[in-house]
MDTraj code that builds the backbone (N, CA, C; nanometers):
import mdtraj as md
import numpy as np

residues = "MET GLY VAL ILE GLN THR GLY GLU GLU LEU LEU ARG ASN VAL ASP LYS PRO PHE HIS VAL ILE ILE ASP ASN ARG PHE VAL THR MET SER SER PRO VAL HIS LEU ASN GLN MET LYS GLU MET VAL ASN TYR MET ASN HIS PRO ARG LEU ARG TRP VAL VAL VAL VAL LYS PRO VAL SER LEU ALA LEU ASP THR SER SER LEU PRO ILE GLU GLN MET GLY GLU THR ARG LEU LYS ASN VAL SER SER LEU PRO GLU ALA ILE ASN TYR LEU GLN ALA ASN THR SER GLY ILE ILE TRP GLU LYS ALA ASP ALA THR PHE PHE PRO ASP ALA GLU VAL MET GLY".split()
xyz = np.array([
    [12.6022, -5.0776, 7.9100],
    [12.6580, -5.0701, 7.7753],
    [12.6253, -5.1954, 7.6939],
    [12.6160, -5.3118, 7.7616],
    [12.5857, -5.4352, 7.6898],
    [12.4509, -5.4305, 7.6214],
    [12.3534, -5.3706, 7.6876],
    [12.2193, -5.3588, 7.6294],
    [12.2236, -5.2719, 7.5045],
    [12.2971, -5.1643, 7.5102],
    [12.3076, -5.0737, 7.3950],
    [12.3756, -5.1440, 7.2783],
    [12.4871, -5.2125, 7.3054],
    [12.5591, -5.2829, 7.1988],
    [12.4730, -5.3928, 7.1377],
    [12.4032, -5.4687, 7.2203],
    [12.3153, -5.5737, 7.1703],
    [12.2049, -5.5139, 7.0843],
    [12.1467, -5.4041, 7.1294],
    [12.0423, -5.3360, 7.0516],
    [12.0936, -5.2917, 6.9164],
    [12.2118, -5.2341, 6.9131],
    [12.2694, -5.1881, 6.7866],
    [12.2953, -5.3048, 6.6923],
    [12.3438, -5.4162, 6.7460],
    [12.3682, -5.5339, 6.6631],
    [12.2375, -5.5875, 6.6041],
    [12.1327, -5.5933, 6.6845],
    [12.0039, -5.6444, 6.6378],
    [11.9428, -5.5574, 6.5284],
    [11.9707, -5.4294, 6.5326],
    [11.9035, -5.3359, 6.4417],
    [11.9826, -5.3022, 6.3161],
    [12.0978, -5.3611, 6.2979],
    [12.1810, -5.3294, 6.1807],
    [12.1091, -5.3529, 6.0487],
    [12.0303, -5.4590, 6.0405],
    [11.9668, -5.4955, 5.9138],
    [11.8153, -5.4789, 5.9138],
    [11.7635, -5.3999, 6.0056],
    [11.6187, -5.3785, 6.0120],
    [11.5756, -5.2918, 5.8943],
    [11.4715, -5.3389, 5.8243],
    [11.4228, -5.2609, 5.7112],
    [11.2739, -5.2292, 5.7212],
    [11.2134, -5.2642, 5.8361],
    [11.0721, -5.2339, 5.8588],
    [11.0591, -5.1532, 5.9875],
    [10.9493, -5.0805, 6.0025],
    [10.9288, -5.0070, 6.1280],
    [10.9322, -5.1014, 6.2482],
    [10.9874, -5.0540, 6.3586],
    [10.9936, -5.1340, 6.4802],
    [10.9700, -5.0460, 6.6021],
    [10.9468, -5.1110, 6.7152],
    [10.9159, -5.0438, 6.8401],
    [11.0046, -5.1024, 6.9496],
    [11.0302, -5.0235, 7.0523],
    [11.1163, -5.0671, 7.1618],
    [11.0435, -5.0450, 7.2937],
    [11.0479, -5.1467, 7.3791],
    [11.0023, -5.1319, 7.5171],
    [11.1278, -5.1276, 7.6025],
    [11.1403, -5.0247, 7.6835],
    [11.2532, -5.0128, 7.7753],
    [11.2000, -5.0334, 7.9162],
    [11.2504, -5.1364, 7.9815],
    [11.2056, -5.1718, 8.1158],
    [11.3005, -5.1111, 8.2183],
    [11.2608, -4.9982, 8.2730],
    [11.3431, -4.9280, 8.3724],
    [11.2934, -4.9494, 8.5152],
    [11.2157, -5.0543, 8.5384],
    [11.1568, -5.0741, 8.6709],
    [11.2606, -5.0749, 8.7830],
    [11.3781, -5.1279, 8.7563],
    [11.4766, -5.1432, 8.8634],
    [11.5985, -5.0531, 8.8438],
    [11.5816, -4.9460, 8.7685],
    [11.6877, -4.8479, 8.7450],
    [11.6682, -4.7322, 8.8420],
    [11.7780, -4.6800, 8.8930],
    [11.7695, -4.5635, 8.9820],
    [11.7716, -4.4373, 8.8968],
    [11.6624, -4.3627, 8.9019],
    [11.6501, -4.2382, 8.8255],
    [11.5706, -4.1393, 8.9093],
    [11.6021, -4.0120, 8.8951],
    [11.5275, -3.9105, 8.9688],
    [11.4124, -3.8533, 8.8868],
    [11.4158, -3.8758, 8.7564],
    [11.3094, -3.8279, 8.6681],
    [11.3130, -3.9092, 8.5392],
    [11.2054, -3.9067, 8.4630],
    [11.2061, -3.9812, 8.3363],
    [11.3042, -3.9193, 8.2376],
    [11.3574, -4.0022, 8.1496],
    [11.4471, -3.9545, 8.0443],
    [11.3616, -3.9147, 7.9252],
    [11.3921, -3.8021, 7.8657],
    [11.3159, -3.7527, 7.7517],
    [11.3717, -3.8097, 7.6213],
    [11.2898, -3.8087, 7.5191],
    [11.3262, -3.8650, 7.3898],
    [11.4523, -3.7996, 7.3342],
    [11.4638, -3.6693, 7.3441],
    [11.5835, -3.6041, 7.2900],
    [11.7099, -3.6489, 7.3642],
    [11.6991, -3.6739, 7.4951],
    [11.8133, -3.7238, 7.5714],
    [11.8500, -3.8648, 7.5253],
    [11.7504, -3.9484, 7.5032],
    [11.7769, -4.0845, 7.4556],
    [11.8460, -4.0823, 7.3207],
    [11.7989, -3.9950, 7.2320],
    [11.8581, -3.9863, 7.0992],
    [12.0038, -3.9400, 7.1054],
    [12.0369, -3.8586, 7.2042],
    [12.1755, -3.8138, 7.2206],
    [12.2646, -3.9240, 7.2783],
    [12.2093, -4.0099, 7.3646],
    [12.2887, -4.1099, 7.4359],
    [12.2984, -4.2440, 7.3644],
    [12.1968, -4.2826, 7.2871],
    [12.1907, -4.4168, 7.2293],
    [12.1709, -4.4056, 7.0786],
    [12.2684, -4.4545, 7.0033],
    [12.2637, -4.4411, 6.8573],
    [12.1387, -4.4997, 6.7948],
    [12.0970, -4.6188, 6.8405],
    [11.9833, -4.6813, 6.7722],
    [11.8524, -4.6071, 6.7952],
    [11.8486, -4.5140, 6.8891],
    [11.7277, -4.4323, 6.9066],
    [11.7093, -4.3350, 6.7897],
    [11.8105, -4.3241, 6.7053],
    [11.8022, -4.2402, 6.5861],
    [11.7757, -4.3220, 6.4599],
    [11.7489, -4.4507, 6.4762],
    [11.7243, -4.5372, 6.3609],
    [11.6026, -4.4848, 6.2843],
    [11.6123, -4.4750, 6.1517],
    [11.5014, -4.4185, 6.0734],
    [11.3721, -4.5001, 6.0767],
    [11.3774, -4.6251, 6.1182],
    [11.2581, -4.7098, 6.1229],
    [11.1959, -4.7179, 6.2628],
    [11.2595, -4.6578, 6.3623],
    [11.2057, -4.6609, 6.4985],
    [11.0799, -4.5755, 6.5059],
    [10.9715, -4.6341, 6.5567],
    [10.8446, -4.5624, 6.5657],
    [10.8050, -4.5340, 6.7102],
    [10.7884, -4.6365, 6.7936],
    [10.7481, -4.6155, 6.9325],
    [10.8573, -4.6594, 7.0277],
    [10.8830, -4.5777, 7.1277],
    [10.9657, -4.6139, 7.2424],
    [10.8710, -4.6050, 7.3619],
    [10.8461, -4.7190, 7.4259],
    [10.7579, -4.7221, 7.5413],
    [10.8455, -4.7551, 7.6616],
    [10.8490, -4.6640, 7.7576],
    [10.9395, -4.6758, 7.8721],
    [10.8598, -4.7047, 7.9990],
    [10.8953, -4.8153, 8.0657],
    [10.8357, -4.8485, 8.1948],
    [10.9156, -4.7747, 8.3010],
    [10.8480, -4.6917, 8.3777],
    [10.9149, -4.6081, 8.4775],
    [10.9735, -4.6915, 8.5913],
    [11.0762, -4.6389, 8.6575],
    [11.1300, -4.7080, 8.7748],
    [11.0241, -4.7217, 8.8845],
    [11.0249, -4.8356, 8.9517],
    [10.9316, -4.8598, 9.0616],
    [10.9485, -4.7539, 9.1701],
    [11.0717, -4.7131, 9.1924],
    [11.1010, -4.6169, 9.2993],
    [11.0597, -4.4735, 9.2647],
    [11.0290, -4.4473, 9.1413],
    [10.9951, -4.3116, 9.0979],
    [10.8448, -4.2894, 9.1123],
    [10.8067, -4.2087, 9.2105],
    [10.6649, -4.1769, 9.2311],
    [10.6232, -4.0786, 9.1222],
    [10.5479, -4.1292, 9.0264],
    [10.5153, -4.0487, 8.9099],
    [10.3878, -4.1015, 8.8462],
    [10.2979, -4.0104, 8.8149],
    [10.1771, -4.0461, 8.7425],
    [10.2085, -4.0364, 8.5932],
    [10.2386, -4.1490, 8.5311],
    [10.2787, -4.1461, 8.3905],
    [10.1670, -4.1006, 8.2976],
    [10.0426, -4.1152, 8.3398],
    [9.9320, -4.0726, 8.2537],
    [9.9298, -3.9213, 8.2342],
    [9.9956, -3.8487, 8.3236],
    [9.9993, -3.7024, 8.3106],
    [10.1126, -3.6549, 8.2193],
    [10.2018, -3.7457, 8.1804],
    [10.3137, -3.7069, 8.0941],
    [10.2705, -3.7093, 7.9476],
    [10.3133, -3.6102, 7.8711],
    [10.2751, -3.6072, 7.7301],
    [10.3521, -3.7118, 7.6495],
    [10.2973, -3.7484, 7.5360],
    [10.3703, -3.8310, 7.4402],
    [10.4675, -3.7370, 7.3698],
    [10.5944, -3.7763, 7.3692],
    [10.6966, -3.6945, 7.3030],
    [10.7156, -3.7454, 7.1607],
    [10.7465, -3.6542, 7.0687],
    [10.7686, -3.6948, 6.9299],
    [10.8818, -3.6150, 6.8692],
    [10.9692, -3.6861, 6.7991],
    [11.0762, -3.6252, 6.7201],
    [11.0778, -3.7002, 6.5871],
    [11.0429, -3.6318, 6.4793],
    [11.0306, -3.6994, 6.3515],
    [10.9191, -3.8014, 6.3598],
    [10.9488, -3.9254, 6.3200],
    [10.8473, -4.0312, 6.3242],
    [10.8553, -4.1143, 6.4517],
    [10.9476, -4.0805, 6.5399],
    [10.9647, -4.1556, 6.6643],
    [10.8867, -4.0888, 6.7765],
    [10.8116, -4.1707, 6.8512],
    [10.7340, -4.1206, 6.9648],
    [10.7742, -4.1959, 7.0910],
    [10.7669, -4.1267, 7.2040],
    [10.7975, -4.1865, 7.3331],
    [10.6770, -4.1760, 7.4245],
    [10.6434, -4.2880, 7.4887],
    [10.5338, -4.2935, 7.5842],
    [10.5868, -4.3557, 7.7129],
    [10.5679, -4.2891, 7.8257],
    [10.6021, -4.3427, 7.9570],
    [10.4823, -4.4147, 8.0140],
    [10.5067, -4.5330, 8.0733],
    [10.4006, -4.6123, 8.1350],
    [10.4488, -4.6606, 8.2715],
    [10.3565, -4.7189, 8.3483],
    [10.3877, -4.7611, 8.4854],
    [10.4254, -4.9073, 8.5003],
    [10.3938, -4.9920, 8.3998],
    [10.4202, -5.1346, 8.4154],
    [10.4481, -5.1994, 8.2803],
    [10.5069, -5.3171, 8.2853],
    [10.5328, -5.3917, 8.1628],
    [10.4031, -5.4331, 8.0935],
    [10.3029, -5.4835, 8.1650],
    [10.1757, -5.5132, 8.0967],
    [10.1155, -5.3887, 8.0297],
    [10.1269, -5.2733, 8.0956],
    [10.0749, -5.1500, 8.0356],
    [10.1511, -5.1151, 7.9080],
    [10.2813, -5.1388, 7.9068],
    [10.3627, -5.1115, 7.7874],
    [10.3169, -5.1967, 7.6698],
    [10.2988, -5.3252, 7.6948],
    [10.2570, -5.4154, 7.5878],
    [10.1154, -5.3834, 7.5425],
    [10.0261, -5.3584, 7.6365],
    [9.8887, -5.3208, 7.6003],
    [9.8867, -5.1934, 7.5179],
    [9.9732, -5.0976, 7.5527],
    [9.9785, -4.9722, 7.4782],
    [10.0218, -4.9973, 7.3334],
    [10.1262, -5.0777, 7.3173],
    [10.1714, -5.1079, 7.1808],
    [10.0641, -5.1846, 7.1037],
    [9.9987, -5.2796, 7.1700],
    [9.8928, -5.3547, 7.1022],
    [9.7823, -5.2617, 7.0528],
    [9.7494, -5.1609, 7.1306],
    [9.6411, -5.0694, 7.0957],
    [9.6827, -4.9628, 6.9941],
    [9.8118, -4.9343, 6.9849],
    [9.8565, -4.8197, 6.9045],
    [9.9458, -4.8554, 6.7864],
    [9.9580, -4.9835, 6.7562],
    [10.0384, -5.0248, 6.6411],
    [9.9617, -5.1310, 6.5644],
    [10.0057, -5.1557, 6.4443],
    [9.9479, -5.2649, 6.3659],
    [10.0633, -5.3450, 6.3065],
    [10.0338, -5.4643, 6.2668],
    [10.1339, -5.5464, 6.2004],
    [10.2196, -5.6309, 6.2931],
    [10.2005, -5.6192, 6.4246],
    [10.2764, -5.7021, 6.5170],
    [10.1964, -5.8303, 6.5400],
    [10.2611, -5.9428, 6.5224],
    [10.1952, -6.0716, 6.5428],
    [10.2294, -6.1168, 6.6840],
    [10.1463, -6.0751, 6.7788],
    [10.1738, -6.0993, 6.9205],
    [10.1748, -6.2474, 6.9543],
    [10.1038, -6.3293, 6.8773],
    [10.0994, -6.4726, 6.9046],
    [10.2368, -6.5368, 6.8865],
    [10.3243, -6.4732, 6.8072],
    [10.4578, -6.5273, 6.7840],
    [10.5590, -6.4788, 6.8879],
    [10.5168, -6.3929, 6.9778],
    [10.6082, -6.3416, 7.0803],
    [10.6489, -6.4532, 7.1748],
    [10.7711, -6.4485, 7.2194],
    [10.8227, -6.5452, 7.3162],
    [10.7767, -6.5028, 7.4546],
    [10.6722, -6.5665, 7.5044],
    [10.6143, -6.5286, 7.6336],
    [10.7123, -6.5473, 7.7484],
    [10.8119, -6.6343, 7.7320],
    [10.9097, -6.6547, 7.8398],
    [11.0066, -6.5379, 7.8505],
    [11.0101, -6.4528, 7.7487],
    [11.0980, -6.3358, 7.7511],
    [11.0529, -6.2367, 7.8589],
    [10.9226, -6.2323, 7.8821],
    [10.8661, -6.1386, 7.9772],
    [10.8543, -6.2035, 8.1152],
    [10.9084, -6.1393, 8.2176],
    [10.9071, -6.1995, 8.3512],
    [10.7694, -6.2053, 8.4163],
    [10.6750, -6.1274, 8.3684],
    [10.5405, -6.1250, 8.4260],
    [10.4493, -6.2139, 8.3444],
    [10.4043, -6.3245, 8.4029],
    [10.3253, -6.4223, 8.3278],
    [10.1983, -6.3630, 8.2684],
    [10.1383, -6.2657, 8.3363],
    [10.0113, -6.2115, 8.2876],
    [10.0284, -6.1202, 8.1663],
    [10.1515, -6.0861, 8.1314],
    [10.1774, -5.9917, 8.0236],
    [10.1260, -6.0430, 7.8886],
    [10.1582, -6.1628, 7.8551],
    [10.1223, -6.2142, 7.7224],
    [9.9937, -6.2965, 7.7268],
    [9.9237, -6.2974, 7.8415],
    [9.8036, -6.3788, 7.8567],
    [9.6884, -6.3227, 7.7938],
])
top = md.Topology()
chain = top.add_chain()
for i, resn in enumerate(residues, 1):
    res = top.add_residue(resn, chain, resSeq=i)
    for name in ("N", "CA", "C"):
        top.add_atom(name, md.element.get_by_symbol(name[0]), res)
traj = md.Trajectory(xyz[None], top)
């Protein structure tokens, strides 16, 4: 719940398109969560400026994420990936206007992510 509340607080005054990476590597799940389920469970997933939700699958979930389709509801799209570096690379390749050089590299636990 803390993550959801923090997310909602951060997004109260957002006026530009934004993207979210959800790191589920250490979450216990039997299957990936779909975009419509996320929109039902988390208020900020319905934010009008949300464009990409990139979800890193749980390590324990044996799943070929490349076989999963990109889901879309309105202007929001969801892409499942296998790793945090893959999530960031995907956003870098599929978005514009993000100044990656200003990202806090210490935020990401994998040193090679922002390299």
